[in-house]
N, C-alpha and C positions, 0 to 999 in steps of 0.2 A: 517371557522376552524382550525385550528392551531396542530402542533402535538412539542415533542421535538426530537432533533436528538442529540445522543453523541459519539462522536468520542475518543476510548480510547486505546492511542499508545504507546510505549516504550519511547518517548520523550516528546509527546506531547497529550493536553487533549482539548477536545475542545467541550462545550455543545453552540445549536443551536436551535432557534424557527422558525417556520415560517410554509407555510401552507401544504409544501410536492411538490411543483411544479418548485423548480428551484431556487426559491426566499428564500431572509432569512429575518424574522424580526427583529432578534438581534443574536447575538454572542459573546459569553464569552469564551476565551482561556487561559490556564494554562498551565505550565512546569511542567512536571511531574521528581519525584527525584525517580530516582531508587533505591535509600539506605532506601526510606520509603516502598517501596513495595506496595502490592496492597492494605493496610489498608491505607495508604499515599493518594494514588489517589480514594479511595472512600472517605476517608473527604473533597478532593477537589471538589470533585461533590456535594456533602449535602451542602459546605458551596459554590460552585457555581453558584449552581442554583436559590438561590433567587437573587444574583446580575443580572443573565440575564432576570430572571422577571421582576426586575426595570429597565432595557435597553431597554425593549422592552415594557413597558408600559403595561404589564395586568396581570391581576390575573392568578393564577393556575387554577381556575375554566376554562377557556378560554381554556387550552391545555385538548386534547383529549387522546392523547396515547403518548408513546415515542418509540423510535426505536435506536438500540446501535448498534455500529458499533466496533467490539473488537480484538485489533491487534494481534491474534494469532486462531488456532482451536477451534472451536467450536462446541457442540452436539444440533441439532435441537429437537432430540425426548425429552432429560432431561433438555433444555435449559443453559444449563451450558458451562462454559467456560473446556475445556480439557487441556488446559494449556501455559501459556507465553513464550516465549522463551527469553523475556528480561527482565521480571520483577517476581520477587519473591511471591509466596500466591497466583496465581490464580489458582491453580491445583483444577478441582472438582468444583469448587465453583459457586453456584448457581445465577448467575449473574441477567439473567430476573427475576428472583423473587424478589431480592434484589433490583435492581430496580423499582418495581413494586410497594414493601413497602414501599419504602421512599417519591416516589413521591405520592402515591395513584393512578394512573392509568394503565391500561393496556400497556405491556409493549412486543416489539418484537425483540430477542436476532441476530448477524446477524457477519460474518467476518470481518473486515473493508475494506479487499481488493474487498471481494465480493459487499460490500456497495460503494466504490467507484466507481465498474466498473460500478453499476444500474446506479448509479449519471451522469456517462459522455455517460451511454447508452440511458439513458431518457434525458438528457439537454445540455450534453455536445458535447465531440466530434466525438461518436458515434452516433450519434441522428437521430432517421429513417433509422438505417443499422443494419443488423443482419445475422450471431451471433458478437457480440462485445465479445473481448478476451483483458481485463486491465490488465496491469503490474504494480505495483507501487515498485519502486526503493529507497528505502533509507535505514535507518541503516539495514534494511532485505530485500526481494524481495518476495512479495506476489503477488497472480495470483485470476481472477473471469472472468467465463464465463457466459456471458448475452445472452441467446437464446429468441429472439422475447418478450424482455423487460421482462424477469422472471432470478432471476439467478438460474443458476444450480448445484447442492449442492449432483452428487454423491447420495450416500446410505443415507444421511444425516448428516455427519461428517468433511463434506468438498469437493472438488475438484480444479482441476485447479492450484495447489499449484508448480508454474515453479521453484519457488527457491530451492526447494527442488528436483529438478532431479541431477542427478549425472551425474557429468562431469569429463573425464578425458583427459587433456591437455594434449596433446603432447610435448609440451615445457617446462612442467616444471613438473618432477615426486617427487617432495620432498615431496608432501602432498597425492601423492598417491590419490585414488579416493575421490571428496569433491562433497560439492553440488554447483550448481550455485550462490547460496546466498554466498558461500565462496569466490568466485572471484570477481562478478559484484555488490555485495552492495555497499555502501559505506562503510561498515566496512572491507569487502573483500579487495577493494581497496585500502585502508590505507593498511592493512595487509600484500597484495604485495608489496607494495611500502617499508614498513619497512622492509621485507626480503631481497628486494636488495639494500636498504641505508646502510646497513651492511658491503657492500664490498667499498673500498677505491673509485671506481670507482663513486659510484652509489652518495656516502656522498660528492662527490665535485660536483657533478653533480645540485645537490637538497641544496647547504650549504646555512644554514641561513633559510630554508623556514620556517622550525616550530624551530626555536631556537636552532638549531639539538635536540631536547626531540623529540624522536619517537613517545612517545604517545601523543601527541599533533598534529601531522601531520590530516589533514584532507582530504575529499577527493576534497572538495573546494578547498584548497590548491592547491592539484594536480593539478587540472581543471586549475585555473591559471596560473601555471609553463607551463602549457602545449598550452595554450594561447599564451604564449610567446615566444615560440618555442622550451621550454625546451625537448629535446631530450628523458632523462630519463621518463618525467612523460607520455609524449606522449607514451613509447613503456608500460608504468604499463598500461593506457587505453586499448592501444589494446589487451593486453593480456583479459581485463576485457571484452570488446566488444564481442571477436572471442568468448568467452563462451557464452556470453550472447545470440548471432548470432543463436550456435549451439542450446540452450534451444528455441528459437524461430520459427527455420526451423524445430525441431521436433515437437514440438503445431501445426504448418501448416499442416505438414503434417497427426497428428492426428484428427484434429478439422479443417482445412481449413476454420479459422472466416475471413469475410467479412473485417474488421478491426482491427487490436491491437494499443490500445491505450495506450501509457507509460506516467506515472505520477511520481510523489514521487521526494522526492529532488536531487538525482542524475540524474534526466530527464529535469533538470534546466541550465544542461551542454549546453545544445541548440541544433541548426542544424549542425552546423560547428565541435564541439567537439563530439557532440554524433550521432543525429538521421541522418545524412549523411553517415558517415562511419558503422552505424549499419546496414543502409537500403543496404549499398551494400553489405556486406557481408554477409547478407541471402537470398539476390539475387543469390550471385554467389553457393551457393550449395543448395537451395529450392528444393523440390520437382518439376519436372518440370509441370506437369501437372497442378498445383494448381499458377504457377508462375505467373500469371495476375491475381489472385482471390482475394488477399488480398493489404494492404498498411498498413505502419507502420508511426503511427501522434502523438506529444504529446497531454499529457491531456490539456483539458480547463477548467476546474473547479478552478484549484487551492488549495490553503491551507484549503479549505470549504471542498471540493471532499466529504472524508467521511461522512461530517453532510447530504449533500443535500441528499446523497445514504442513510443514516438511517432516515431522514424526509420521506422520497420517500417509503421506508419498510414499516416503520409505515401507513402512508397513505394508502398503497396498502392492507394491512393488518386489519387494524383497520375502512376503510372509510365507513361512513354509518352502522356504530355498526354492521356488518357484518366481518367475519373470512375468509381469504383464505390461501394457502399456502404459508410461505415465500419462496420457491422457486420452481425451474420444476425439479423433482428429477427420473432420471433415475431408 
């Protein structure tokens, strides 16, 4: 029995076929063009599906259902996208019904971070543990809470949105109160660096890093400079990790998860640059009764994590022709 899993992100689109057990039969990957909006992504899905089936060597008749992980908040009751924070044209779109219509199969819609968290809890770094709190750090920051193998969705419009926690950093009042995503996501890290690069000292520290074009500066370039011992780049990351640690400490205080799994492009900065200082910062001020209850680890399923979760979501919802709730709701 095979399922179709779809990841719709702000920069990446992936389609996968598999049994929903942590393995893939085939994968198709495309790059999202933000200027093309939601219509462009929908065209990519329509055009990419035949290519995926050809790679898998399967007819569509051997696929029984579809799971979708969407990069933004979704409504469980109406099966619609609430909005995308990155791509225009998704507001209130009936994505579950649209997917079902074009594929001719039943579909289930979920949030991408929730799907990624489900994948990691079932097949990756959180396997065998509960609760799992998943954090994806890329162009934005998302979260997913998985309890006993089920996605927690609050009252049905989402939960665990750690990236939208409000942060008041003492070291920088220029932006007033902002979200965690505004400081510790990939674009947030770059925005912080651009602000300080406006000073002569900052520009001198990172001269030539992005050809003096601040708009082309990337979080990966900042990480590379920090690895080479660049003090300015390291200071930018230190600010980001302090904000991230604050959000994680609050999460531990409220939820006491057994394991925190961190994925996404920024997580690829690795142990020395990200995970070691982050663990130290969290431990310094974590709620003491919970200090020995959690650990913080990198994700294990790589770039396909949302697809794995979407496949598992479809399998759990439509397995053996039955229907289950896609989430554990409080």
